[in-house]
N, C-alpha and C positions, 0 to 999 in steps of 0.2 A: 314250893317246888324248887329243885336245884337247877340252876341255869348256867350254861357255859357261853360266854361272850368271846368271840374271836377278834383279835386285833390289838393294837398297842398305841393308838394315837389319841388326839384330843376328842375325836368323835366317840371313841370307845369309852373314854372317861366320862363323857357327858351321858352316853347311853347307860353306863353302869350306875351313875349318880341317879338317873331317872328310874331305872328298874328297881333300885334298892328302896325307893319310896313306896313300893308295892308290898302289901301284907302277904301277897302270894310268893314273894321272892324270899325263900327260906335261907338259901345260900347261893352266892354268886361267885363263879370262878371266871377269871379273865386270862386268856391265853394269847400272847405272852404277857400282855398288860404293860404298865409302866409304874413309875413311883407314885403317881396319883391313885391308880386303881389298887395298888398294894395297900394303901391306907384304908380303903373302904370295902375291899373285896379280897379274895384269895387269888393271887397270880399263880398261873401254872406255866412251866417252861414248855410250851408247845408251839410249833410252827403251824399257823393256820393253813398252809399249803400242803402239809404232810397229813393226808387224810387218815392214814393208818394210826398215826400218833394221836390225832384228834379222837378217833374211835376208841383207842385205848384209854384216853382220859375220860371220855364219856362213860365207859363201862366201869372204870376204876372208881369214879366219884359218884356214880349213880345219878347221872345227869338226866333231867326230864325234858329239857329244851335247849337247842343250840341257836344262838343269834350271831349272824355273820356280819361283822363291821365292814371290812374292806372288800373291794371288787375282785381281787385276784382269786381267792378260793371259789367264788361264785362262777367266774368265767372258766375256771379249771374243772368245775363240776362237782363241788362238795355235796350239793343237794341230791344229785343223781347217785353219788357214791353211797350216801346214807339210805336212799330208797332201795338200792339193790342189795344191801347187806342185811341178811336176816337178823343179825344180832342187834342192829340199831335202826332198822327200817320203821319201827313204831315211834321213834323220837322225832318230833317236828324240828325242822331246820328253817329258820326265818330267812328267806332269800329265794331267788328264782332258780329254776333248773339251768343247766349249762346252755341249753338252746335259748331260753329266755334272757340269760345274761349276755347273749350276743348283741343285745341292744346297746350295751356299753362296750363289749369286747370287739365289735367290728363297726366302724363308722359306715361302711358300705351297707351292712345288714340293716343298720338303723335307718339309713336314708331310704332303702328299698321299702322298709316297713312304713315310714312316714308317707311316701308317695302312694303306696298301695292303699293306705287308709285315709287318703286325702287330708292329711294333717299339715297345716301350713309350715313350710320350711324353705330354705334357700335352694335354688336350682344347683345341680351338681353333675359331675361325671367322675368315674373311677378309672385309675390307670395302674398298670404293673410295669415291671422292668422291661417287658417285651413291647409295651405300647408307650414308652416314654416319649417318643417323637410325636405321637398323636396327642399326648398330654401337653407338649410344648405348643402344638398347633391350637389346641383347645384354649390355652392361656391367651392366645392372640384374639380369641372371640369374646372374651369377658373383659369388663372394665376393671381398672385398678380401684382399690387394693386387691391383691390376689391372696386367696385363702387356701392353704395347703394343709391337709390333715392326714397324719399317719393313720392307717386303718385300724391298727390294733392298740393295745394298752401301752401307753408311753408315760405313765406316772403323771398325767396331766400336762405334759410338756410337748406333746406331739403335734401341736397346731402352730403354724407359722403364717404370719400375715405380712406381705411385702408390697411396697409401692411400685417397685421397678420391675418391668417385664423380664429383663435379662437376669436380674437377681432371682426372680421367681422360677425361671427356666433352669438356672443353675441349682437352685434348692431342690427342685423336682428331681433332677438327676442325682443330687446328693442323697435324697431320701430313698429313691428307688434303686439306683445302680450301686451307690456306695453304702447302702443300708445304714443310713445315719441312725435310725432307731431300731436296727436289727430287724427281726421278723415283723415287728409292729408296722414298719413301713415297706413291707413287701407289696402292699397295695396303698395307693394314695388317693384320697378324695380331694378333688379341686372343686371349690364351692363359690357361688356368687357371694359377694360381700354385702351384708345387711347393715345399714347404719341406724343405730338406735341405742337404747340403754338396756343393759342386761339385768336379769333377775332369775331366781330359782324358785321352782314350784315343787313341793314335796307331796307325794301321794303314798298312802299305805293301801295295799290291795290284797285280797285273798284270792284273786284270780277271777272273781265274779263281780264283787262290789268294791267300792273304794271309799276312803275317807281322805279329805284334804287336810294337810298339816299347814302350819304357818308358812308364808312366803319368806324368802330371805334374799339379800343381795350380798355377794362377797367381793372382795378386792384382791385381784390376782397378782398385780404387778408389785415388784419389790420396792419401787421408788414412789415418792410423794407424787400426787397428781396422776397416778396410774402410769408411771414411766418405768422403763427398765425391763428386766427379765421377768418372765412368767414364773410364778411360784405355785405351791399347793393352795395358797390363800393367806392373806395377811390380816384379815379381819372381816366382820360381817355385821349386818343389821337385820332385824326382823320386828315388825312387818316392814314391807317396802312402801315408803310414803307415796310413791307415784302409781302404785298398783291400786287403782280405785275399784269400787264395787263393780262398776260397769266393765272395766278391763278384766277383772277376775272372773266375771260371768262368761266373757268371751274365752278365757283360758279354759274354763271348765267345759264349755260346750264344744269348742273347736279342737281342743287338745286332749284334755283328760278323758272325757267320755269316749272319743274314738280310739284313744290309746288302750283303755281297758277292754273295749269291745274287740279291738284288733288282737290283743293277747288271746282272747277266747277263740276268735275266728281262725287264728293261725296255730291253735293248739300249743301255745307257749305256756308251760306250767310256771306260774308266777305267784309266789306268796311272799310278799315283802315290800320294800320301798322302791318307788320309781321317783327318781330325782330328775326333773325336767329342766334343762337349761334353756331359758327363753330370752328372746330379745323383743323389746317393745318398739315397733316401727310405726311412727305416728301413733295411732290408738289401737294397733293390731298386734297380737302375739304371733311370733314365729318360733319354731323349735330349732335351737342350735344343736343340742345333743341330748341324749338320754344317758343317765347313769342308773345303776341297778342297786344302789345302796344310798345311805345318807351322805351328804356332803361334809367336808371338813375344811373350813371352820363353821359351816352353816349349822351343823348339829348343835354346836355350842350356843346358838341363839334360838334354834327351833325347840329343842327339848325343854329348856327352861320356861317356854311359853305354853307347853302342853300340860294341862292340869289333870287330864284323864290318866288313869292307871295304865302305864305302858305294857305291863305284863298281861293285863286283861285284854288289851288290844292285840298283842301277839298271840294270845290263846285264840281269840276270835279269828285271826288270820289263819292259824293252823286248822281250825275247825270249820272254816268257810262260813262263819256267822258274823262277819264284820258289819253286815247291813243292820244288825240289831244294836250296834253300838253308837253312842253319841260321843263326839270329841268336844271337850270343853277347853277353851283357850284363855290364857291370861291376856288381858287387854293391853297390858303395859308393853312398852318397847324393850327389846333386849339387844344389846350390842356386845361384840367381842373384839378384842385387839390381840393379835398374835405377836408374841416375843420370839425372835429368831436368833440363831447363832450368827455372829459376824462372818460374812463371806457367803452365806446362803443366798441364792439357790445354787451357787457354785461350791468350791471347796470350803469347808469349815472344820473347826476342831470340836471334839467331844470331851466330856469329862470335866467341864467347868462347874465349880460349886455354885449352887443357886441359893441366894439368901433372901429373906424378907417375906416368904410365903405366909408365915404365921402372923404377920403384921397387917395383912389385907383385911379390911372391914367393908361390908356392904357390896362386895363383889364376890364372884365365884371364880376360883382359879382351877381351870381344867388343864391337866398335864398332857402334853403331846410327846415330844422327844425327851423324856426324862428317865433316869434310872437311880436306884439306890446303891451307893458305894460307901462302905465303912460308915454306915449310919447317916450319910449325908445325901441330899438330893443333888444329882449332877445332870448336866446336859447330855443328851444321848441321841440328838438328831438335829435337823436344820430348823424345824419349827419346834419350839420348846414348851411354851406355856400360852394358854389363851385366857385372857382376863375378861370375864363376862359380867355385865351389870344390867340391872333393870332401871327404867326411868319412865316418866310420863311422856317424854319425847326422846328422839335419838340423841339430841344434844345433851340432855340431862344424863342419860345412860352413859354416853361416851365420856362425859366429864368425870363420872365416878370411876370408870375404867382407867382413865389416864391418871387420876389422883392416886389410885392404888398401884399403878405401874411404877410410879415414882418410888415406891417402897421396895420394889423388887430389883435384884441385881445378879448378874453373872458376867464374867469377862467377855467383852466384845458384844454385849447385848445390843440388839437393834429392833426397832419397831417403827411402823408408820404412824405419824402424828396427825394424819389427815383422813382417817376412816370417816366415811359419810360426807366427804367434801362435795360430792356431786348431787346431793339430795336437795 
């Protein structure tokens, strides 16, 4: 079959790499893709948020299935667009409906869903510009640190955690009244702070049944020791060493099963990935957030550990026959380290020539922010390359990644040398 994958990051390169291992994947198009996907598939210049352009590509290339990588098109309703258009309504799109995507598109919607279905999560309250004074009063009733979350999509940067009550009140005003995150912070969720260690749980669902994918842990902060500004993610490991069999059983019983049941009870059309951000408090899982697509850089460690044919799984999702499938996993550990442009997550330059990719041995280089220019691979984003390795332990896998990183270079290259430090 001919498949169109939407997106241009490391997640999409990893999904493309995995789908191309399937005998069913006759031809793969990636829109818009990057320099890495250009090497293994056919890039098409299409904006994933321009649904008419996506439809035109689907019809022109004779596409049989669309896989959506990033959250934006899902939250904006690409699944609904396809379902309502007679020319493309027969083509399966892997991802939730617009309403289902609100689990990621609105923190308030997600919190309501969690409380309604008795899924463990932090206590919260939601405020708007008109109730900013009530919000400040609410801050007085909770203990520091204070967690403020922009309701809408803010590219993973809409969460602020502050120790000082006055700073928290000023930030609430900044988010609501001064629209720090634009429309995304027209509503702000204030949440109880949970102290523990975070991890990610990935679920594939056809809306009725589900399959668990490997767990992962990512490293969000730009600086060593998890200090500094939040990023899209600086590295990841899978599986998570502290996620014991007992703990994962609790995750499945208390979080995954009620989530999938909740989707059905609330009539949320959902055929795709549920990425559950968890925190382990003592020995108990609590949900921090839902995402409605795979994580990045987590995909770069999860997909290499899935042995089952991914296209088979996607077909089962589309046909609602996922319960008939078994997922086979690679028992080895996979780790990835992200190489980023100097200055990221703030201002950075693009167009720097990348060298050494062909010298990498025993690791997989997934491209994120890269492009082809005059036959050379150049930087084209903040996060540039993810170097993924297998090992019998995360130490062994990370050692391989770092050995190969030493062969790679571009101007002002930066990476964290301490991925896995807290395991």
